[in-house]
C-alpha positions as CSV (number, residue, x, y, z in Angstrom):
1,M,50.6,-54.6,-146.5
2,A,50.6,-55.8,-142.6
3,R,54.1,-55.5,-143.3
4,H,54.8,-52.2,-144.5
5,S,52.2,-51.1,-141.2
6,S,54.5,-52.9,-138.8
7,R,57.3,-51.3,-140.4
8,T,56.2,-47.7,-140.4
9,R,55.6,-47.9,-136.2
10,S,58.9,-49.6,-135.6
11,G,60.4,-46.7,-137.2
12,R,62.9,-44.0,-135.5
13,R,61.6,-41.2,-133.2
14,S,61.6,-38.0,-134.9
15,P,64.3,-35.7,-134.1
16,L,61.9,-33.2,-133.4
17,A,60.7,-35.5,-130.1
18,A,64.2,-35.6,-128.9
19,A,64.3,-31.6,-129.1
20,A,61.0,-31.0,-127.3
21,L,62.2,-33.1,-124.5
22,I,65.0,-31.6,-124.1
23,G,63.2,-27.8,-124.1
24,I,60.6,-28.9,-121.7
25,G,63.6,-30.2,-119.6
26,L,65.3,-26.9,-119.7
27,L,62.1,-24.9,-119.2
28,I,61.2,-27.2,-115.9
29,T,65.4,-26.6,-114.5
30,G,64.7,-22.8,-115.2
31,G,61.6,-22.5,-113.7
32,I,62.9,-24.2,-110.7
33,Y,66.1,-22.4,-110.4
34,A,64.2,-18.8,-110.9
35,G,61.9,-19.8,-108.1
36,A,64.8,-20.5,-105.7
37,T,66.7,-17.6,-106.6
38,A,63.3,-15.5,-106.1
39,A,63.2,-16.9,-102.6
40,M,67.0,-16.2,-101.5
41,A,66.2,-12.4,-103.0
42,A,63.3,-12.1,-101.1
43,T,65.1,-12.6,-97.4
44,N,65.9,-9.2,-97.1
45,E,65.0,-8.1,-93.3
46,T,67.7,-7.2,-90.5
47,P,68.5,-10.3,-88.2
48,T,66.3,-10.7,-85.1
49,A,67.3,-11.8,-82.0
50,S,69.2,-14.8,-81.9
51,T,68.5,-17.7,-79.2
52,L,72.3,-18.1,-79.2
53,T,75.0,-15.8,-76.5
54,V,77.6,-13.9,-77.1
55,E,79.6,-16.6,-75.3
56,D,78.3,-19.4,-77.9
57,G,79.6,-17.0,-80.6
58,Q,83.1,-16.8,-78.9
59,K,83.0,-20.4,-79.0
60,L,82.1,-20.8,-82.9
61,F,84.8,-18.3,-83.3
62,Q,87.8,-20.0,-81.7
63,A,86.8,-23.1,-83.8
64,N,86.3,-21.6,-87.0
65,C,88.0,-18.1,-87.4
66,A,90.7,-18.2,-84.8
67,T,93.1,-20.1,-87.0
68,C,93.3,-16.7,-89.3
69,H,92.2,-14.1,-87.2
70,G,93.7,-15.1,-83.7
71,L,92.3,-15.7,-80.4
72,D,92.4,-11.9,-79.8
73,L,91.3,-10.7,-82.9
74,Q,94.5,-8.9,-84.0
75,G,95.1,-11.0,-86.9
76,T,97.8,-13.4,-88.2
77,Q,100.2,-13.9,-91.1
78,N,97.0,-15.9,-92.6
79,G,94.1,-13.3,-91.8
80,P,93.8,-9.6,-91.3
81,S,92.7,-7.8,-87.6
82,L,89.1,-7.4,-86.9
83,Y,89.5,-4.7,-84.9
84,G,86.8,-2.2,-86.0
85,V,85.4,-4.5,-88.7
86,G,82.1,-4.4,-86.9
87,E,79.1,-7.1,-86.7
88,L,77.9,-5.4,-89.8
89,S,81.2,-6.7,-91.8
90,V,81.0,-10.3,-90.2
91,H,77.6,-10.6,-91.2
92,F,78.3,-9.9,-95.0
93,Q,81.3,-12.2,-95.0
94,V,79.6,-15.0,-93.3
95,S,76.3,-14.9,-95.0
96,T,77.5,-14.8,-98.3
97,G,79.7,-17.5,-97.9
98,R,82.8,-15.9,-98.3
99,M,84.4,-16.7,-94.6
100,P,85.7,-19.1,-93.7
101,L,87.8,-18.5,-96.6
102,Q,88.5,-21.9,-98.5
103,A,91.5,-21.3,-100.0
104,Q,93.7,-18.1,-100.5
105,S,93.1,-16.5,-103.6
106,P,93.0,-13.0,-105.2
107,Q,89.0,-12.3,-104.2
108,A,87.3,-14.2,-101.6
109,P,84.4,-16.2,-103.9
110,Q,80.7,-16.6,-102.7
111,K,79.9,-20.2,-101.5
112,P,77.4,-22.5,-99.6
113,V,77.3,-20.7,-96.1
114,Q,78.6,-22.8,-93.5
115,F,76.2,-21.6,-90.6
116,T,73.0,-20.8,-89.3
117,D,71.4,-17.4,-88.9
118,D,71.4,-17.6,-85.4
119,Q,75.1,-18.8,-85.2
120,I,76.2,-15.9,-87.7
121,Q,74.4,-13.3,-85.6
122,A,76.0,-14.9,-82.3
123,I,79.6,-14.9,-83.9
124,A,79.0,-11.0,-85.6
125,A,77.7,-10.2,-81.8
126,Y,81.3,-11.6,-80.3
127,V,83.2,-9.7,-82.4
128,Q,81.0,-6.4,-81.9
129,S,81.5,-7.1,-77.9
130,V,85.3,-7.5,-78.5
131,A,86.2,-4.8,-81.3
132,P,83.2,-2.3,-82.0
133,G,82.7,-1.1,-85.5
134,P,79.6,-0.6,-88.1
135,T,76.1,-2.5,-87.1
136,Y,72.6,-3.4,-88.4
137,P,70.6,-0.4,-90.2
138,D,67.3,0.8,-88.9
139,A,64.4,-1.5,-90.5
140,E,63.5,1.2,-93.0
141,I,66.7,1.6,-95.0
142,T,66.4,-1.9,-96.0
143,D,62.7,-1.7,-96.9
144,G,62.8,-1.0,-100.1
145,K,60.2,1.6,-100.4
146,G,62.9,4.4,-101.3
147,D,63.1,6.7,-104.5
148,V,63.5,4.1,-107.2
149,A,64.4,6.3,-110.2
150,A,66.5,8.4,-107.8
151,G,68.5,5.4,-106.4
152,A,68.8,4.1,-109.9
153,E,70.5,7.2,-111.1
154,L,72.9,6.8,-108.0
155,F,73.7,3.1,-108.9
156,R,74.8,4.3,-112.4
157,I,77.0,7.1,-110.5
158,N,78.8,5.3,-108.4
159,C,78.5,1.4,-108.6
160,A,78.0,0.9,-112.6
161,M,81.6,1.0,-113.5
162,C,82.4,-2.3,-111.7
163,H,79.0,-3.8,-111.2
164,N,77.4,-3.4,-114.6
165,V,74.6,-1.0,-115.3
166,A,72.3,-3.6,-114.8
167,G,74.3,-4.8,-111.5
168,A,75.5,-7.9,-113.6
169,G,78.7,-7.7,-112.2
170,G,82.1,-7.4,-114.4
171,A,85.6,-8.4,-114.4
172,L,88.3,-6.1,-112.6
173,T,92.0,-6.6,-112.4
174,E,94.7,-9.5,-111.6
175,G,91.9,-11.9,-111.2
176,K,89.3,-10.1,-108.9
177,Y,85.6,-9.0,-110.0
178,A,82.6,-7.2,-108.8
179,P,80.0,-10.0,-108.0
180,N,76.7,-9.5,-109.5
181,L,73.7,-8.2,-107.5
182,H,70.9,-10.3,-109.0
183,T,70.1,-12.3,-105.5
184,T,72.3,-10.1,-102.8
185,T,70.0,-9.0,-99.9
186,A,69.0,-5.6,-98.8
187,L,71.5,-6.1,-95.9
188,N,74.6,-7.1,-97.4
189,M,73.8,-4.5,-100.3
190,Y,73.8,-1.8,-97.3
191,A,76.8,-3.7,-95.7
192,A,78.6,-3.7,-98.7
193,M,78.5,0.4,-98.7
194,V,79.6,0.5,-95.5
195,T,82.1,-1.8,-95.2
196,G,83.9,-1.5,-98.3
197,P,84.7,-5.2,-98.4
198,Q,87.4,-6.6,-101.0
199,N,87.5,-4.3,-103.7
200,M,84.8,-2.4,-102.9
201,P,84.9,1.4,-101.8
202,V,83.7,2.5,-98.4
203,F,80.7,5.1,-98.9
204,N,80.3,6.8,-95.7
205,N,77.5,9.7,-95.1
206,M,79.2,12.3,-96.8
207,N,79.7,10.5,-99.7
208,L,76.3,8.2,-99.7
209,T,73.5,9.6,-97.1
210,P,71.2,6.9,-95.5
211,E,68.8,8.2,-98.1
212,D,70.9,7.6,-101.2
213,K,71.6,4.1,-99.5
214,R,68.0,3.6,-99.4
215,D,67.4,4.5,-103.1
216,I,69.9,2.6,-104.2
217,I,69.1,-0.5,-102.4
218,S,65.4,0.1,-103.6
219,A,66.5,0.3,-107.5
220,L,68.7,-3.0,-107.2
221,L,65.8,-4.7,-105.1
222,W,63.0,-3.5,-107.9
223,M,65.9,-5.0,-110.4
224,Q,65.6,-8.0,-108.8
225,Q,61.6,-8.3,-109.4
226,N,61.3,-7.1,-112.8
227,E,62.7,-9.4,-115.7
228,S,64.1,-7.7,-118.5
229,P,61.7,-5.5,-120.6
230,G,63.4,-6.5,-123.7
231,G,62.9,-10.2,-123.2
232,Y,66.0,-12.1,-122.4
233,S,68.6,-10.1,-120.7
234,L,72.0,-12.5,-122.1
235,G,73.3,-11.5,-118.2
236,S,73.1,-7.5,-119.8
237,L,76.4,-6.9,-120.5
238,G,75.5,-5.5,-123.7
239,P,76.2,-5.9,-127.4
240,V,79.4,-7.8,-126.8
241,S,77.2,-10.9,-125.7
242,E,74.5,-9.8,-127.9
243,G,76.8,-10.5,-131.0
244,L,78.1,-13.4,-129.8
245,F,74.4,-14.6,-129.8
246,I,73.5,-13.7,-132.9
247,W,76.8,-15.0,-134.3
248,I,76.5,-18.5,-132.7
249,F,72.7,-19.1,-132.9
250,G,71.5,-16.6,-136.0
251,I,74.3,-17.6,-138.1
252,G,74.4,-21.1,-137.2
253,T,70.4,-21.5,-138.0
254,L,71.1,-20.1,-140.9
255,I,73.9,-22.3,-142.3
256,A,72.3,-25.3,-140.6
257,I,69.1,-25.0,-142.8
258,T,71.4,-24.3,-146.0
259,V,72.5,-27.8,-145.3
260,W,69.3,-28.9,-144.6
261,I,68.0,-27.5,-148.0
262,T,71.2,-29.0,-149.9
263,A,70.7,-32.1,-148.3
264,K,67.1,-32.4,-149.7
265,S,67.8,-30.9,-152.9
266,N,70.5,-33.9,-153.4
């Protein structure tokens, strides 16, 4: 009897225990990621006054940007001229990590930011002082208090063909893509509409009024802050991703159950 009890205690752990541990680990990891994403998305305010000067921005530009854009901002073979781009475009490119560019590619990808907020503002202020262009909007434009319904309709009409109706992004031609907007700040949403980075068209005030832009930003911020009402969104990519999920997990589960029943019956 003692031998039988000892053998039972030293038996193998149930496979369900391992699955439960993996599930708990995934839930914890997902919770941490969701919290970090929400914190990043919450940074939507127009930049405040920087402690650095335009001269500091010039030094930073010469050390990190002039190799491609030239000391006089007129561009080189490796980078375009910055005349007319303005501080808004500089803030967009640098605050998303797209610049400085790591390597030539069809599109500049987002990557970890290399500068502090003060340094980014100083570089932007220097470019604005030498080659003026689009500047920061009024705080009201990015406050997220516009008409969400009207903004969602405007987004579907003007933006969804590239960014997906849920702002999940999508593939374009020649290796290019429209990025997802799930963590994009309100200021960078506005900057993209005004400056038209890379494949993005420019939406001036004749295409989209400032109020229209405010509504679109409000709709995107609402989507960032509200979970999918239908449950897990699967990237909001529609029937392709949903069908793939059902094929892999649904049919896969049925096959696994069938194999398990057959093994038990044998």
